[in-house]
N, CA, C and O of each residue as an XYZ file, in Angstrom:
772
protein
N      -9.538    -11.257     12.636
C      -8.081    -11.373     12.632
C      -7.527    -11.124     13.995
O      -8.267    -10.956     14.965
N      -6.200    -11.099     14.071
C      -5.546    -10.712     15.317
C      -4.238    -10.041     14.987
O      -3.710    -10.195     13.886
N      -3.716     -9.298     15.940
C      -2.490     -8.543     15.700
C      -1.322     -9.498     15.488
O      -1.066    -10.373     16.315
N      -0.633     -9.328     14.397
C       0.556    -10.137     14.128
C       1.694     -9.200     13.748
O       1.480     -8.194     13.071
N       2.897     -9.533     14.185
C       4.058     -8.725     13.841
C       4.455     -9.073     12.411
O       4.917    -10.183     12.145
N       4.278     -8.143     11.505
C       4.610     -8.409     10.114
C       6.060     -8.022      9.845
O       6.535     -6.989     10.317
N       6.764     -8.869      9.074
C       8.133     -8.555      8.683
C       8.082     -7.473      7.613
O       7.102     -7.355      6.877
N       9.156     -6.685      7.538
C       9.206     -5.644      6.518
C       9.389     -6.298      5.162
O      10.319     -7.078      4.959
N       8.495     -5.975      4.235
C       8.557     -6.514      2.878
C       9.783     -5.928      2.180
O      10.108     -4.755      2.362
N      10.460     -6.754      1.381
C      11.660     -6.305      0.675
C      11.363     -5.221     -0.340
O      10.223     -5.048     -0.774
N      12.408     -4.490     -0.714
C      12.281     -3.439     -1.721
C      12.333     -4.031     -3.120
O      12.867     -5.119     -3.332
N      11.764     -3.289     -4.077
C      11.957     -3.596     -5.494
C      12.726     -2.408     -6.060
O      12.332     -1.258     -5.867
N      13.828     -2.690     -6.761
C      14.655     -1.621     -7.336
C      14.813     -1.845     -8.838
O      14.648     -2.961     -9.332
N      15.135     -0.766     -9.558
C      15.381     -0.920    -10.987
C      16.846     -1.314    -11.198
O      17.572     -1.519    -10.225
N      17.285     -1.421    -12.446
C      18.640     -1.888    -12.753
C      19.725     -0.989    -12.162
O      20.857     -1.434    -11.969
N      19.386      0.292    -11.867
C      20.363      1.231    -11.300
C      20.235      1.362     -9.786
O      20.886      2.208     -9.173
N      19.391      0.516     -9.183
C      19.225      0.568     -7.730
C      18.226      1.605     -7.251
O      18.124      1.851     -6.049
N      17.478      2.226     -8.177
C      16.460      3.216     -7.800
C      15.261      2.462     -7.226
O      14.745      1.535     -7.850
N      14.822      2.868     -6.029
C      13.705      2.191     -5.364
C      12.387      2.491     -6.083
O      12.013      3.648     -6.275
N      11.690      1.408     -6.476
C      10.390      1.568     -7.145
C       9.240      1.056     -6.273
O       8.076      1.353     -6.540
N       9.568      0.285     -5.232
C       8.571     -0.157     -4.249
C       9.298     -0.374     -2.930
O      10.356     -1.003     -2.892
N       8.727      0.152     -1.850
C       9.341      0.004     -0.539
C       8.251     -0.031      0.527
O       7.080      0.220      0.242
N       8.649     -0.345      1.753
C       7.680     -0.404      2.855
C       8.092      0.555      3.955
O       9.240      0.564      4.400
N       7.130      1.366      4.387
C       7.395      2.336      5.451
C       6.678      1.917      6.724
O       5.546      1.437      6.674
N       7.345      2.099      7.880
C       6.680      1.734      9.137
C       5.446      2.594      9.381
O       5.432      3.790      9.089
N       4.427      1.966      9.915
C       3.177      2.663     10.211
C       2.561      1.989     11.433
O       3.053      0.956     11.887
N       1.500      2.562     11.959
C       0.797      1.946     13.087
C      -0.634      1.670     12.665
O      -1.239      2.455     11.934
N      -1.175      0.542     13.134
C      -2.581      0.240     12.898
C      -3.287      0.175     14.245
O      -2.713     -0.262     15.243
N      -4.528      0.612     14.257
C      -5.301      0.710     15.491
C      -6.261     -0.464     15.627
O      -7.020     -0.780     14.710
N      -6.209     -1.106     16.802
C      -7.186     -2.154     17.085
C      -7.718     -1.955     18.503
O      -7.172     -1.181     19.290
N      -8.791     -2.672     18.803
C      -9.399     -2.553     20.127
C      -9.548     -3.931     20.754
O      -9.731     -4.932     20.063
N      -9.466     -3.957     22.067
C      -9.848     -5.135     22.852
C     -11.171     -4.735     23.497
O     -11.174     -4.085     24.542
N     -12.319     -5.121     22.877
C     -13.629     -4.684     23.368
C     -13.870     -4.984     24.849
O     -14.619     -4.265     25.510
N     -13.236     -6.049     25.378
C     -13.420     -6.392     26.798
C     -12.849     -5.304     27.716
O     -13.257     -5.180     28.871
N     -11.892     -4.508     27.184
C     -11.263     -3.454     27.996
C     -11.894     -2.080     27.789
O     -11.535     -1.124     28.477
N     -12.831     -1.973     26.847
C     -13.487     -0.688     26.580
C     -14.607     -0.491     27.612
O     -15.630     -1.175     27.576
N     -14.393      0.444     28.518
C     -15.341      0.670     29.616
C     -16.606      1.382     29.126
O     -17.719      1.010     29.499
N     -16.423      2.415     28.283
C     -17.550      3.203     27.780
C     -17.546      3.190     26.244
O     -17.019      4.109     25.616
N     -18.141      2.134     25.637
C     -18.118      2.016     24.172
C     -18.755      3.210     23.448
O     -18.267      3.625     22.397
N     -19.822      3.753     23.992
C     -20.502      4.891     23.353
C     -19.581      6.113     23.328
O     -19.437      6.772     22.299
N     -18.961      6.404     24.471
C     -18.018      7.527     24.560
C     -16.798      7.313     23.679
O     -16.314      8.245     23.038
N     -16.297      6.062     23.650
C     -15.120      5.735     22.838
C     -15.435      5.907     21.350
O     -14.629      6.453     20.597
N     -16.622      5.431     20.930
C     -17.035      5.561     19.528
C     -17.128      7.036     19.139
O     -16.697      7.432     18.055
N     -17.692      7.839     20.031
C     -17.839      9.278     19.780
C     -16.471      9.947     19.653
O     -16.256     10.769     18.761
N     -15.543      9.589     20.554
C     -14.192     10.165     20.534
C     -13.446      9.767     19.254
O     -12.735     10.579     18.660
N     -13.618      8.520     18.844
C     -12.950      8.049     17.621
C     -13.494      8.743     16.370
O     -12.767      8.950     15.398
N     -14.778      9.097     16.405
C     -15.376      9.808     15.268
C     -14.746     11.180     15.080
O     -14.690     11.701     13.966
N     -14.263     11.769     16.198
C     -13.589     13.078     16.097
C     -12.294     12.923     15.278
O     -11.929     13.807     14.503
N     -11.619     11.797     15.463
C     -10.358     11.537     14.753
C     -10.621     11.025     13.334
O      -9.921     11.393     12.391
N     -11.646     10.168     13.196
C     -11.985      9.568     11.893
C     -13.428      9.914     11.523
O     -14.311      9.066     11.651
N     -13.684     11.150     11.063
C     -15.063     11.584     10.788
C     -15.764     10.742      9.722
O     -16.994     10.697      9.695
N     -15.016     10.079      8.848
C     -15.641      9.279      7.785
C     -16.237      7.969      8.304
O     -17.060      7.351      7.628
N     -15.823      7.542      9.510
C     -16.347      6.286     10.070
C     -17.735      6.497     10.647
O     -18.008      7.520     11.274
N     -18.606      5.528     10.434
C     -19.962      5.632     10.965
C     -19.973      5.263     12.441
O     -19.333      4.295     12.852
N     -20.701      6.036     13.234
C     -20.794      5.817     14.676
C     -21.308      4.412     15.000
O     -20.794      3.740     15.895
N     -22.337      3.978     14.251
C     -22.939      2.662     14.510
C     -21.943      1.526     14.226
O     -21.895      0.536     14.955
N     -21.159      1.684     13.166
C     -20.156      0.664     12.815
C     -19.065      0.599     13.890
O     -18.629     -0.484     14.280
N     -18.635      1.768     14.359
C     -17.625      1.821     15.426
C     -18.153      1.176     16.703
O     -17.459      0.396     17.356
N     -19.384      1.516     17.043
C     -19.997      0.976     18.256
C     -20.111     -0.543     18.175
O     -19.874     -1.247     19.157
N     -20.479     -1.043     16.992
C     -20.577     -2.497     16.791
C     -19.221     -3.171     17.012
O     -19.146     -4.237     17.624
N     -18.149     -2.545     16.512
C     -16.799     -3.100     16.693
C     -16.398     -3.090     18.170
O     -15.832     -4.060     18.674
N     -16.696     -1.987     18.855
C     -16.262     -1.805     20.245
C     -17.062     -2.644     21.243
O     -16.681     -2.752     22.408
N     -18.169     -3.238     20.788
C     -18.980     -4.056     21.693
C     -18.969     -5.528     21.285
O     -19.760     -6.319     21.800
N     -18.073     -5.903     20.360
C     -17.972     -7.305     19.937
C     -17.575     -8.195     21.106
O     -16.933     -7.748     22.057
N     -17.964     -9.448     21.019
C     -17.616    -10.412     22.074
C     -16.269    -11.077     21.779
O     -16.114    -12.285     21.955
N     -15.299    -10.276     21.330
C     -13.966    -10.832     21.059
C     -12.920    -10.003     21.787
O     -13.240     -8.984     22.399
N     -11.687    -10.437     21.719
C     -10.597     -9.705     22.365
C      -9.817     -8.867     21.362
O      -8.877     -8.168     21.743
N     -10.198     -8.926     20.064
C      -9.454     -8.210     19.035
C     -10.356     -7.799     17.891
O     -11.082     -8.627     17.340
N     -10.315     -6.509     17.526
C     -11.031     -6.031     16.338
C     -10.253     -4.842     15.753
O      -9.905     -3.896     16.460
N      -9.993     -4.922     14.438
C      -9.319     -3.804     13.774
C     -10.246     -2.591     13.751
O     -11.432     -2.715     13.446
N      -9.708     -1.434     14.071
C     -10.460     -0.178     13.932
C     -10.028      0.505     12.632
O     -10.870      0.851     11.804
N      -8.715      0.698     12.451
C      -8.200      1.293     11.212
C      -6.750      0.888     11.007
O      -5.932      0.980     11.923
N      -6.438      0.437      9.788
C      -5.083      0.015      9.455
C      -4.295      1.193      8.895
O      -4.865      2.131      8.337
N      -2.985      1.130      9.053
C      -2.064      2.105      8.454
C      -2.456      3.570      8.699
O      -2.781      4.307      7.768
N      -2.417      3.961      9.954
C      -2.752      5.338     10.320
C      -1.694      6.311      9.825
O      -0.517      5.968      9.708
N      -2.131      7.517      9.539
C      -1.174      8.594      9.278
C      -0.624      9.029     10.646
O      -1.305      8.860     11.657
N       0.600      9.588     10.694
C       1.186      9.976     11.992
C       0.289     10.865     12.846
O       0.231     10.695     14.064
N      -0.416     11.816     12.217
C      -1.285     12.720     12.992
C      -2.486     11.971     13.582
O      -2.967     12.329     14.657
N      -2.978     10.925     12.880
C      -4.084     10.109     13.403
C      -3.599      9.292     14.601
O      -4.294      9.186     15.612
N      -2.415      8.725     14.480
C      -1.811      7.941     15.563
C      -1.703      8.809     16.830
O      -2.076      8.393     17.927
N      -1.182     10.022     16.635
C      -1.016     10.971     17.743
C      -2.371     11.329     18.367
O      -2.513     11.340     19.589
N      -3.360     11.620     17.520
C      -4.691     12.030     18.007
C      -5.367     10.919     18.810
O      -5.973     11.191     19.846
N      -5.270      9.666     18.344
C      -5.877      8.538     19.071
C      -5.142      8.326     20.396
O      -5.765      8.081     21.429
N      -3.829      8.421     20.353
C      -3.012      8.266     21.566
C      -3.432      9.284     22.625
O      -3.527      8.963     23.809
N      -3.684     10.528     22.173
C      -4.072     11.609     23.075
C      -5.423     11.366     23.742
O      -5.689     11.898     24.819
N      -6.281     10.557     23.099
C      -7.587     10.247     23.689
C      -7.410      9.479     25.002
O      -8.211      9.616     25.927
N      -6.352      8.673     25.066
C      -6.044      7.914     26.285
C      -7.128      6.924     26.690
O      -7.390      6.752     27.881
N      -7.757      6.277     25.729
C      -8.833      5.328     26.035
C      -8.253      3.924     26.231
O      -7.662      3.366     25.306
N      -8.419      3.346     27.441
C      -7.935      1.977     27.647
C      -8.670      1.022     26.704
O      -9.863      1.191     26.449
N      -7.959      0.027     26.192
C      -8.579     -0.928     25.280
C      -8.302     -0.620     23.822
O      -8.508     -1.470     22.956
N      -7.830      0.609     23.540
C      -7.407      0.949     22.180
C      -5.900      0.749     22.121
O      -5.164      1.290     22.947
N      -5.438     -0.032     21.139
C      -4.022     -0.384     21.074
C      -3.490     -0.246     19.649
O      -4.246     -0.237     18.677
N      -2.166     -0.139     19.560
C      -1.533      0.023     18.251
C      -0.679     -1.180     17.908
O      -0.020     -1.760     18.771
N      -0.698     -1.542     16.649
C       0.111     -2.636     16.133
C       1.065     -2.061     15.087
O       0.618     -1.469     14.105
N       2.381     -2.228     15.288
C       3.300     -1.753     14.241
C       3.125     -2.582     12.968
O       3.098     -3.812     13.018
N       3.011     -1.911     11.852
C       2.886     -2.594     10.566
C       3.712     -1.825      9.545
O       4.429     -0.886      9.893
N       3.607     -2.227      8.291
C       4.284     -1.526      7.204
C       3.276     -1.220      6.121
O       2.367     -2.004      5.850
N       3.455     -0.063      5.506
C       2.585      0.353      4.397
C       3.434      0.341      3.129
O       4.530      0.901      3.105
N       2.931     -0.294      2.082
C       3.666     -0.384      0.820
C       3.553      0.933      0.078
O       2.460      1.479     -0.070
N       4.682      1.441     -0.387
C       4.727      2.734     -1.061
C       5.447      2.584     -2.404
O       6.467      1.904     -2.515
N       4.881      3.241     -3.416
C       5.448      3.220     -4.763
C       5.860      4.647     -5.120
O       5.030      5.428     -5.587
N       7.140      5.001     -4.903
C       7.587      6.387     -5.066
C       7.364      6.978     -6.463
O       7.262      8.196     -6.604
N       7.287      6.126     -7.502
C       7.104      6.636     -8.857
C       5.644      6.573     -9.308
O       5.341      6.785    -10.482
N       4.745      6.282     -8.366
C       3.312      6.278     -8.679
C       2.951      5.390     -9.852
O       3.219      4.189     -9.844
N       2.333      6.000    -10.871
C       1.814      5.265    -12.035
C       2.905      4.762    -12.985
O       2.662      3.883    -13.812
N       4.095      5.325    -12.859
C       5.169      5.105    -13.831
C       5.382      3.645    -14.266
O       5.575      3.378    -15.452
N       5.349      2.715    -13.327
C       5.578      1.302    -13.679
C       4.513      0.404    -13.057
O       4.774     -0.751    -12.723
N       3.313      0.952    -12.907
C       2.238      0.263    -12.187
C       1.937     -1.139    -12.719
O       1.791     -2.077    -11.935
N       1.842     -1.291    -14.043
C       1.487     -2.598    -14.599
C       2.576     -3.630    -14.390
O       2.290     -4.821    -14.263
N       3.836     -3.179    -14.352
C       4.951     -4.086    -14.126
C       4.992     -4.509    -12.662
O       5.057     -5.697    -12.343
N       4.951     -3.507    -11.774
C       5.081     -3.768    -10.337
C       3.870     -4.474     -9.758
O       4.005     -5.311     -8.865
N       2.676     -4.141    -10.263
C       1.458     -4.660     -9.647
C       1.296     -3.985     -8.305
O       1.587     -2.797     -8.172
N       0.829     -4.730     -7.293
C       0.712     -4.146     -5.966
C       0.582     -5.214     -4.903
O       0.335     -6.386     -5.191
N       0.755     -4.776     -3.663
C       0.584     -5.653     -2.499
C      -0.650     -5.163     -1.749
O      -0.948     -3.968     -1.741
N      -1.368     -6.098     -1.118
C      -2.571     -5.709     -0.383
C      -2.220     -5.178      1.007
O      -1.044     -5.094      1.359
N      -3.222     -4.823      1.789
C      -3.010     -4.223      3.115
C      -2.269     -5.155      4.070
O      -1.640     -4.699      5.025
N      -2.343     -6.463      3.810
C      -1.626     -7.424      4.654
C      -0.218     -7.715      4.138
O       0.456     -8.615      4.639
N       0.227     -6.949      3.129
C       1.585     -7.093      2.632
C       1.808     -8.310      1.758
O       2.926     -8.819      1.678
N       0.755     -8.785      1.096
C       0.896     -9.914      0.169
C       0.767     -9.391     -1.259
O      -0.136     -8.611     -1.561
N       1.682     -9.825     -2.140
C       1.629     -9.409     -3.533
C       0.402     -9.990     -4.216
O       0.168    -11.197     -4.150
N      -0.383     -9.142     -4.871
C      -1.612     -9.618     -5.510
C      -1.618     -9.402     -7.020
O      -2.572     -9.790     -7.695
N      -0.553     -8.781     -7.563
C      -0.454     -8.597     -9.015
C       0.988     -8.256     -9.378
O       1.754     -7.787     -8.537
N       1.348     -8.495    -10.632
C       2.647     -8.090    -11.162
C       3.848     -8.699    -10.449
O       3.779     -9.811     -9.926
N       4.946     -7.953    -10.438
C       6.192     -8.380     -9.784
C       5.939     -8.653     -8.297
O       6.512     -9.582     -7.727
N       5.083     -7.844     -7.677
C       4.757     -8.031     -6.251
C       4.228     -9.446     -6.003
O       4.556    -10.066     -4.991
N       3.407     -9.955     -6.931
C       2.850    -11.302     -6.786
C       3.860    -12.365     -7.214
O       4.039    -13.375     -6.533
N       4.517    -12.125     -8.349
C       5.461    -13.104     -8.906
C       6.599    -13.421     -7.933
O       7.020    -14.573     -7.820
N       7.091    -12.403     -7.235
C       8.219    -12.596     -6.313
C       7.785    -12.419     -4.855
O       8.576    -12.004     -4.007
N       6.521    -12.741     -4.577
C       5.982    -12.568     -3.228
C       6.815    -13.292     -2.173
O       7.053    -12.754     -1.091
N       7.256    -14.508     -2.485
C       8.052    -15.286     -1.532
C       9.321    -14.564     -1.119
O       9.604    -14.439      0.073
N      10.091    -14.088     -2.093
C      11.342    -13.368     -1.804
C      11.061    -12.068     -1.046
O      11.702    -11.771     -0.038
N      10.086    -11.297     -1.554
C       9.773    -10.001     -0.941
C       9.251    -10.173      0.485
O       9.551     -9.364      1.363
N       8.466    -11.233      0.711
C       7.936    -11.505      2.058
C       9.058    -11.837      3.035
O       8.918    -11.638      4.242
N      10.177    -12.345      2.506
C      11.340    -12.655      3.352
C      12.305    -11.480      3.429
O      13.484    -11.655      3.735
N      11.799    -10.280      3.151
C      12.569     -9.031      3.247
C      13.730     -8.952      2.258
O      14.662     -8.173      2.454
N      13.675     -9.762      1.187
C      14.748     -9.704      0.186
C      14.440     -8.631     -0.858
O      13.280     -8.355     -1.163
N      15.505     -8.033     -1.398
C      15.367     -7.027     -2.443
C      15.307     -7.711     -3.797
O      16.078     -8.631     -4.070
N      14.388     -7.260     -4.647
C      14.282     -7.775     -6.009
C      14.751     -6.663     -6.949
O      14.202     -5.562     -6.953
N      15.780     -6.975     -7.747
C      16.306     -6.007     -8.719
C      15.771     -6.357    -10.104
O      15.926     -7.481    -10.580
N      15.138     -5.369    -10.743
C      14.558     -5.562    -12.069
C      15.533     -5.120    -13.163
O      16.455     -4.349    -12.896
N      15.334     -5.603    -14.386
C      16.108     -5.156    -15.546
C      15.632     -3.767    -15.974
O      16.321     -3.066    -16.715
N      14.448     -3.378    -15.500
C      13.826     -2.094    -15.844
C      14.758     -0.928    -15.546
O      15.478     -0.934    -14.548
N      14.736      0.072    -16.423
C      15.462      1.325    -16.192
C      14.401      2.415    -16.081
O      13.740      2.737    -17.068
N      14.235      2.981    -14.899
C      13.146      3.939    -14.666
C      13.253      5.191    -15.536
O      12.240      5.830    -15.821
N      14.478      5.553    -15.966
C      14.621      6.727    -16.849
C      13.993      6.425    -18.210
O      13.275      7.256    -18.766
N      14.267      5.235    -18.741
C      13.697      4.831    -20.033
C      12.186      4.606    -19.870
O      11.398      4.959    -20.748
N      11.804      4.019    -18.744
C      10.387      3.788    -18.429
C       9.614      5.109    -18.476
O       8.535      5.196    -19.062
N      10.192      6.128    -17.848
C       9.562      7.451    -17.802
C       9.395      8.026    -19.216
O       8.329      8.536    -19.561
N      10.454      7.939    -20.027
C      10.406      8.485    -21.394
C       9.378      7.745    -22.248
O       8.618      8.367    -22.991
N       9.358      6.412    -22.139
C       8.410      5.611    -22.905
C       6.974      5.971    -22.527
O       6.110      6.096    -23.395
N       6.728      6.137    -21.235
C       5.382      6.470    -20.762
C       4.950      7.845    -21.281
O       3.807      8.028    -21.698
N       5.877      8.807    -21.250
C       5.582     10.160    -21.747
C       5.218     10.122    -23.240
O       4.223     10.713    -23.660
N       6.037      9.419    -24.030
C       5.816      9.334    -25.479
C       4.498      8.626    -25.800
O       3.734      9.077    -26.653
N       4.244      7.523    -25.112
C       2.989      6.794    -25.347
C       1.782      7.642    -24.956
O       0.765      7.642    -25.650
N       1.898      8.363    -23.840
C       0.806      9.234    -23.388
C       0.498     10.311    -24.407
O      -0.665     10.612    -24.673
N       1.564     10.904    -24.986
C       1.391     11.954    -25.997
C       0.733     11.378    -27.255
O      -0.174     11.989    -27.822
N       1.199     10.190    -27.690
C       0.625      9.553    -28.886
C      -0.832      9.165    -28.652
O      -1.677      9.332    -29.531
N      -1.114      8.648    -27.467
C      -2.490      8.253    -27.131
C      -3.423      9.466    -27.210
O      -4.538      9.387    -27.727
N      -2.927     10.589    -26.681
C      -3.735     11.816    -26.678
C      -3.921     12.337    -28.113
O      -5.029     12.683    -28.522
N      -2.810     12.385    -28.868
C      -2.844     12.917    -30.235
C      -3.801     12.134    -31.135
O      -4.533     12.726    -31.927
N      -3.795     10.818    -31.015
C      -4.634      9.978    -31.880
C      -5.961      9.584    -31.219
O      -6.704      8.760    -31.751
N      -6.248     10.177    -30.062
C      -7.469      9.905    -29.309
C      -7.698      8.403    -29.150
O      -8.814      7.911    -29.313
N      -6.617      7.683    -28.826
C      -6.685      6.224    -28.674
C      -7.214      5.866    -27.286
O      -7.041      6.629    -26.335
N      -7.858      4.702    -27.174
C      -8.361      4.286    -25.863
C      -7.249      3.687    -25.008
O      -7.395      3.547    -23.794
N      -6.124      3.329    -25.658
C      -5.007      2.773    -24.904
C      -3.737      2.825    -25.722
O      -3.756      3.170    -26.904
N      -2.625      2.476    -25.080
C      -1.328      2.429    -25.766
C      -0.434      1.480    -24.988
O      -0.557      1.352    -23.769
N       0.474      0.810    -25.709
C       1.405     -0.095    -25.053
C       2.747     -0.024    -25.754
O       2.812      0.178    -26.966
N       3.815     -0.190    -24.997
C       5.143     -0.141    -25.570
C       6.118     -0.968    -24.762
O       5.936     -1.184    -23.563
N       7.163     -1.430    -25.444
C       8.152     -2.304    -24.832
C       9.526     -1.916    -25.359
O       9.689     -1.723    -26.563
N      10.515     -1.800    -24.480
C      11.895     -1.558    -24.891
C      12.723     -2.718    -24.359
O      12.785     -2.953    -23.152
N      13.366     -3.448    -25.287
C      14.176     -4.605    -24.914
C      15.651     -4.331    -25.184
O      15.999     -3.554    -26.073
N      16.507     -4.977    -24.408
C      17.936     -4.980    -24.688
C      18.119     -6.002    -25.817
O      17.853     -7.190    -25.636
N      18.573     -5.531    -26.974
C      18.668     -6.394    -28.162
C      19.608     -7.586    -27.951
O      19.413     -8.639    -28.558
N      20.621     -7.429    -27.099
C      21.577     -8.519    -26.892
C      21.094     -9.572    -25.900
O      21.323    -10.766    -26.093
N      20.412     -9.115    -24.817
C      20.035    -10.063    -23.760
C      18.548    -10.383    -23.735
O      18.142    -11.387    -23.149
N      17.724     -9.536    -24.368
C      16.277     -9.725    -24.314
C      15.669     -9.188    -23.026
O      14.472     -9.346    -22.786
N      16.505     -8.546    -22.187
C      16.010     -7.989    -20.917
C      15.016     -6.855    -21.191
O      15.214     -6.060    -22.110
N      13.962     -6.785    -20.401
C      12.955     -5.728    -20.544
C      13.465     -4.471    -19.838
O      13.580     -4.434    -18.613
N      13.767     -3.441    -20.636
C      14.304     -2.182    -20.108
C      13.150     -1.250    -19.705
O      13.252     -0.503    -18.731
N      12.057     -1.310    -20.470
C      10.870     -0.506    -20.152
C       9.642     -1.210    -20.718
O       9.697     -1.840    -21.774
N       8.530     -1.088    -19.986
C       7.288     -1.724    -20.406
C       6.135     -0.880    -19.867
O       5.984     -0.711    -18.657
N       5.323     -0.353    -20.789
C       4.234      0.549    -20.386
C       2.933      0.124    -21.044
O       2.913     -0.265    -22.212
N       1.852      0.202    -20.289
C       0.519     -0.055    -20.804
C      -0.397      1.047    -20.281
O      -0.510      1.260    -19.074
N      -1.050      1.748    -21.215
C      -1.961      2.828    -20.835
C      -3.385      2.455    -21.256
O      -3.541      1.815    -22.296
N      -4.420      2.815    -20.516
C      -4.352      3.568    -19.258
C      -3.738      2.745    -18.137
O      -3.741      1.515    -18.171
N      -3.206      3.462    -17.130
C      -2.598      2.785    -15.997
C      -3.333      3.160    -14.711
O      -4.436      3.704    -14.764
N      -2.738      2.877    -13.578
C      -3.379      3.160    -12.294
C      -2.298      3.576    -11.294
O      -1.107      3.379    -11.534
N      -2.726      4.150    -10.181
C      -1.788      4.546     -9.133
C      -1.772      3.454     -8.069
O      -2.746      3.298     -7.333
N      -0.655      2.678     -7.974
C      -0.618      1.598     -6.992
C      -0.654      2.100     -5.539
O      -0.923      1.328     -4.619
N      -0.381      3.405     -5.339
C      -0.491      3.974     -3.985
C      -1.948      4.172     -3.583
O      -2.273      4.300     -2.403
N      -2.818      4.194     -4.590
C      -4.250      4.429     -4.348
C      -5.058      3.615     -5.351
O      -5.752      4.179     -6.197
N      -4.967      2.252     -5.256
C      -5.574      1.400     -6.273
C      -7.090      1.524     -6.416
O      -7.633      1.246     -7.486
N      -7.780      1.938     -5.352
C      -9.237      2.082     -5.433
C      -9.609      3.183     -6.419
O     -10.793      3.454     -6.624
C-alpha cells in the first residue's frame, strides 16, 4: 500500500442524536526503507515501543526494496510519542481515523463494523458505506435507551433458560420503524477479533 489521506468517516446516530459510531483522529506509522540508515538498530528500537512485534518481521519490513511499508496502523498516543522520541529518519506518520463504537456490544449486529481502512464490512456500516465514506451522518430509527433495555432483558432470559442465543425486535406499530433490535450472543465492534 501507500500512505493516503483518508476522509473522516461520517457518524452514525440513533433517533435522538446519540452517537453510536464515530471516527477519532489517530496516527499510523510507516517507513521509507530507502531512508533507514541502520535497519538492525531501527528494528531493535521499535521493539522497545512494540514488544509484541517480532524482530525478524520488523527487519524484513525495514529492508524492503520499496519506498513505503506500514509498520503499525492506528497508534495509541503514547506509542506515537515514543516512536517520535526515537528520532529515526525514514519513520513517518500518516494521519488516519480509527472507528469507535461508544456503546460497545449494545448494537453490534445492527451497526456491523468498518475495517482498518475505514470501509464498512457489515451491518449499517456496509449498507450506508457510500454516505459514511463521504463524511455524511446516518441517523437510525433505533433508540439506544430501548436497545439497552431489550439487550438486558434478553441477556437475563438467555441466562435463566440456559439458551445458546436470544433475539428480539421492537417496532413502532404505526410506522414499522425498528426501535430496537438485538441478537445474542453478540460481539464488541471495538475489538472484533
